[in-house]
N, C-alpha and C positions, 0 to 999 in steps of 0.2 A: 770501838770494835778493834779486835786484834788483827794483825796482819794475816795470821793463819786463817781466821774466819773469812776475811776478804778473799784470800786465795781459794778457799773451798767454794765460796759463792760464785766466783768467776769461773772456776772449773766446772760448776754445775750449770750455769746459765747458758754457756755456749752450746753444749750438746743438747740442752733442753730446747732451745729455740730451733736448732737445726733439725732435730728429730720431729718436733711439732709441725714444722712447715712441710717436711717430707711426708709425714703421715697424712696431713691434710691434703697434700697434692695427690697422694695415692687414692684416698677416699673420694676426691673429686673426679679422678679418672674412672673409678667404679661408677660414680653417679652418671657421668657422661655415657659410659658404655650401656647403662641401664636404660637411659632415656634418649639414646641417639636417634632412634626411629621417629621420635616425636619432635626432634629439633631440626633434622636435616630436611631440606627441600620445602621449607615453609616461608622463606624470605624474611627471617627475623633480623632485626638490627643487632649489631654486635653488643650494644649496651643492654639489650633485653636478655641475651644469654649470659652476659656478665652479672647482671642483677640476679638472675636465677642461681648462678653458681655461688654468689655471695651468701644468699639465703641458705643454700645447701651446705655451705661451709659452717654456718652457725649450728646447723643440726648435727654436723659431724664432730663438733667439739667434745660431745659426751664420750666418744670413742677415742679421739685423738689425744686428749689431755691425759687420761690415766696411762695410756701406753707411752706417751712421751716422758712422763714422770718416772715410770719404771725403767725405760731404756736409758734415759740420761743419768739416773742414779747408779745403775750398773756400770755405765761407761765411766762416770766420774771416779768412783771408788776403785774400779778395775784399773784405770789408768794410774791412779795414785799408788796402787799396790804393785803394778808392773814396773813403775819407775822408782820403786823403793821410797817414795815420798811418804807413804803411809807408815812405813817403819820409822822414818825420821820423826814423824809426828808423835808416834807412840814413845819413842825414845826421849822426846822432850817432856814426857809426863802427861801427855794429852791422850786420854782413852778414846776408844771408838765412839762411845756415847757423846763425849764432849765434842768430838769432831763433827758429829752429826747434828749438833744443836743449831748452828747457824743455818744449815740447810733445812732443818725442821721448821725454823721460823719462816723461811721462804715457802715451804710447802704449806704452812698454815695460811700464809697470805694468798697462795694459789687456791687453797680450799675455800676461803672466804669469797674470793673473786669468782670461783666456779659456782658457788651457791647463789650469789647475787646474779650471775649471768643466767643460770638455769631458771631463776625465779622471775626475773624482770625482762631480760633481753631475748632469751630463747623462745618464750611464748609469742612475742611479736614477730620474731624471725620465722617461726613455724607458720604463723598466720599469713604473712606475706608470701612465703614459699608455696603454701598450699593453694592460695588464690591464683598466683602467677602460673604455677604448674598446671592448674585446671584450665586456664586460658590458653596456654601453650598446646596442651593436648587436644583442645577443641577447635583450634584454628585450622581452617581449610588448607589443603595443599597449595603451594604456589603455582601460579599459572605456568604450565610447561607444555609447549607444543612438541609433539613427537611425530615425525613423518609417518604417513600411512595409517594413523590411528585417529579416530574421532575423539575429540576432547570435549567433555561436557562440564568442565569446571565452572564456566560462566553460566549462570542461570538463564534458561530460555534460548541458549545458543549451542550449536554443535559445529565444531570447526575441525577441518581436516586439511592437511597439506601433503603434497607428494614429496617434497624435498625441502631441506633447510640448510642454508649456507652458514659458514662460520661467522660471518658478519651480521647474521640475523635475518637475511633476505629469505623470504618464503616463496616457493614455487608450487603452482598447481593448487590454488586455494579454493576450498569449497566451504561455504558457510550456510547452515540451516538456521533461519530465524523463526523460532516457534512462538513469537509474540503476536502472530497474525490472528485475525478474527476467526472464530469457530475452529481453531486448531489447525488451520491450513498453513503450512510453513512457507516462508519466503526463502528462495534459494539465490545465493550470490556466488558467482564463480569468477575467478580472476587468474591471469597467468602468473603474476608475481605481486609481492607486497612487502611492506616493511612494518614491523611492530614496534611501537613506542608508547611511553606513558606521558600523561600530561604533567605539567610542572608540580601540581599538588598531589600527584600520585593516585587520584581517585578514579581516573578513567584510562582505559587502554585504547589507543588510536591505532587502527590498522589501515595504513595507506596502501590502497589497492590500485593496480594499473591494468589496463586492457582487459576488461571483464564484461560480464553480462549478468543481468538480474532477472529472475523469473518470479512472477507472482500471479496466483490464481484468484479470481474474484468469486467469492462465495455467494450463493443465492440467499434469498430472504429467509427460507426455512432453516438454514444452517446445515442441511444435509448435503452430502457430496453428490455432485452432478457431473458426469463425464463430459457434458456439453458446455460446461461453464467456461467463461472467457479466461484465456491465459495471456497475461501481459509479459512482454519481453522488452527490456531496455538495455542498451549498451552504454558503456562509459569508458572514457580514457583514464580518468582518475577519480577516485572517491576515497573518503576517509571515515568509515563508520566508527562510532565510539561505543565502548563496552564498559558498563559500570563495574568497578572493582570493589565496591563497598562490602561485598560478602567475603572478601579475602582479608579484610582488616581484622586485627586481633582486638576484640573488645575486652577491656580490663574489668574484671568482676570486682565488686565491692568486697574488700577483705572482711568486712564485718559479717558477711554471709557465712563465714567459717568460724566466727568468733566464739560460738558456743561449744566447739570441739574441745575435748579435755586437754590435748597437748598444747593448745593455744592459751591456756589459762595459767595464772600464777597461783600461789598457795591460797590466797584469799578467794579467788574465783573457783578453785577446785573445791574448797570447803562449802562454798555457797551452792555449787552445782550438786555436790553430794547430799546436802541437806534437802534440796529440792527433789532429788530422785528418791530419797528415803521417804519423804512425805507422800510422793506418788505411789510408792510401793505399799505404804501403810494404808492408803485409801483403797488401793486395789485389793488388799487382803481383807479389809473390813467389808467391802462390797461382796467379795466371794463368800465370806463367812455368813453374811446376812442372807444371801441367796440360798446357801446350803441349809442353814437353820430353818428358814421359812419352808423349804421343801419337805423337811422331815417332821414339821410340827403337825400335830393332829388338828384337823379342821372340823368344826361343828357348823352345820348348815344354818343354825338358828342363832347361835351366840358367837360365832367367829372362833377365834383360837380358844380352846378350852384350858382352864386352869385346874380342872378336877384331876386328882391323883388317881390313876387307873392301875390296877394290879397287873403286873406283867403276865403275859400269856406264855406258858411253857410250850416250846415248839420242839418237836422230835427231830429225828434225822431227816425225814422227808417232809419238807415244808408244806407241800400241797395237801398232804393228808391231814394237817392240822386245821385246814380251812374247810368250812362246810361246802358241800357239793354245789349248791346254788350260787355261791359267791366266789368260786374259784376263778372263773373267767374275768369277773370284774377286778379281782385282786391282781391277777396277772397283768391286765391292761393298765391298772393304776401303777403297778411296779414298773412296767415298761415305760410309761410316761415319765415317771420320776427319774429313771435311769437315763432316758434320752435327754431330759432337761439338764441333768448333772453333766452329761457328756458334752452337751452343747456349751454349757457354762465354762467347763474346763477347757474346751477347744478355743474359746475366746479369751480365756484368762491366762493360760499357761504361756503362750508365746510372748504376751506383754510382760508377764512376770520374768521370763528368762531374759528379755531385753533390758529390763530395769536392773536386774541383778548383775548382768554383764557390765552395764554402765557404771554401777556403784563399785564393782570390783576394779574396773579400769581407773576410776577416780582415785581409789586408794593406792593403786600401783603408781600412778603418776605423782601423787602426793609424796610417796616415799622416794621416788626417783630424784626429786629435787635434792635430797640429802645423801643418797647413795653415791652420786657423782663426786661430791666433796669428800665423802668417807673413802672412796676408792683411791683418791690421790694419796691420802695418808697411808693406807694399807700397802699400796704398791711401792711407796717409798721405803717402808720398813722391810719390804721384801728385796727391793733392788739394791739398796745401799749395803746391807750385809752380804748379799750375793757377790757384788763387785769386790768387796774386801776379801772374800774367800777365794774366788777364782783368780783374781789378780791379773785380769786380762782386759785391756782397753780396746778402743777402735770399734769397727763395725762388723767384726767376725763373730766370735763366740758370744759376746754380750747380746747381740741382736737375736741369735737363735734362742738363748735362754729367756730373754725378755718376752719374745713372741710366744714361747711355750707357756710361760706362766700367765701371760695375758689371755691366751686362748682358754686356759683352764678357768680363769675368772669369768671370761665372757660366756663360755659354754654353760657354766653353772648358773649364771644370772639369766641367760636366755631360757634354759630348760625350766628353771624355777618360775620365771614370769609366765611362761606358757601354761604351766600347771596351775598357777594362780588364776589365770584368766579362764581356765576351764573349770574352776571351782574345786580343784583337788588340794590346794595349799592355801594357807592363810596369806593374803597379799603382803602383809608386813614382814612375815617370816621369809616369804619367797624373795623379796627384794633385798633382804639383808643376809640371806643364807651364804652367799659367796664371801662376804666379810666375816661371818661367823666361822666358816670352814677354813679360810686362809689366815686368820689371825693367829692361831697356834703355830702355823708354819712361819709367820713373820717373827714371832717371839723366839722360836727355835733357831732360826737363822741368825737373829741378832745375838743370841747367846753364843752360838758357834763362832761367829766373827769376833766376839769380844775375847774369847779364850784362844784365839788364833788356831781354830780347828782346820785340819787339812781335809775338809769334807769333799772337795772336788779335785784333790791332788792325786793324779794318776800314780805317781811314784810311791805315795804312801800306801796305796792299795797293792802295788807290786811287792813292796817290802813285806806287807802283811801276809800275802799269799805265799811268799817265799818262806816266811817263818812257819806257816802252817805245814808246808811240805817238809821242812826239816824236822818238825816235831813228829810227823807221820813216819818219816824214814827211821827215826830213832826207835 
């Protein structure tokens, strides 16, 4: 490896790593803003949230990696051009294509790594992320006592306090215990108390002081009787326990989400697509068989007839071609046939639409494994010539241009994918349309950078317009 190759690789790796982690951090912030309501106030441990963020980071690689390649390539060649290092490289007899070769090797390695990541690691990460996010969203709210409000978070209990100190001491406590027989609650009132958890965290202990307990004795019939006995007992101290098992987050088996298409690799996607295709073929055969049986002529003595019958010529008004005595029977038979066909279609069409949607989605996800790798190569051949043309490094103009081109790529891909899922575009064409549209632009920019074109030089356009004005004045 030549020293110039090592120099170019070092100049590319540093901004690539920096931009990759910055983009990942921004995408993680978007993730937290989206799911903040499901994470706050549920008493999660820090490692649970960290685990969820790690899985979300794996899902964000598909967006962060191409953007980082584009941004770092623009910054690398823009910095070389701004410091006149690119001029020195060309003066040494090394063309732009030769200068891009070592970085192209790096991009090829990234492309292979991204394909392996999307085929093997990303499905597992999506599986873990979906199952953990499902558990997080379905976990109950953490037990939180608010003064002056009845709290029903603990099953079979309603708790209300008048005031709550900063140290956790509760004042004016009222507890309704609904576990009593025949639905008659037991009431506990205390002047103050302290709330703590047991060492294993499974029970909440409420240490009460100076209180009274009211309990009504139900009659044998279970009906309310105003003359039934009311028991009252006073206490100096008591410590009722409340079961907190309903507040624990139960981890769902990730295999329950394993049949979802984003959680499958290429082999699994092909297997699922074949299975869906067989189900669709079976549904079509059943529908065709029902339709053909409905329209076959039926003979009451011989079953389905095989006799060739001459077609009957029917005029403009169908009923006039039917004898008067048979018109009502013919209309009733036709109505029964139509109602049977409508019922068959009403049962078949939704299932058909679901199967077609799943098949289209499997084809989209199959192509997505390859488009992530192809986008890295495409955006490199857009970013490297752009950096050589604009000759600006740093985080200013290169960032604006990189985000603009990436938004164009992302919008085209998103719109095409949505159209494909609606059945308006071929899934293969939809997933590759952004690459097809932007490839001529990459070739054009590479050519302009090779011939040292002043494509983004403002002074060049100023001189050009000045010449036009002089020509008009003459």
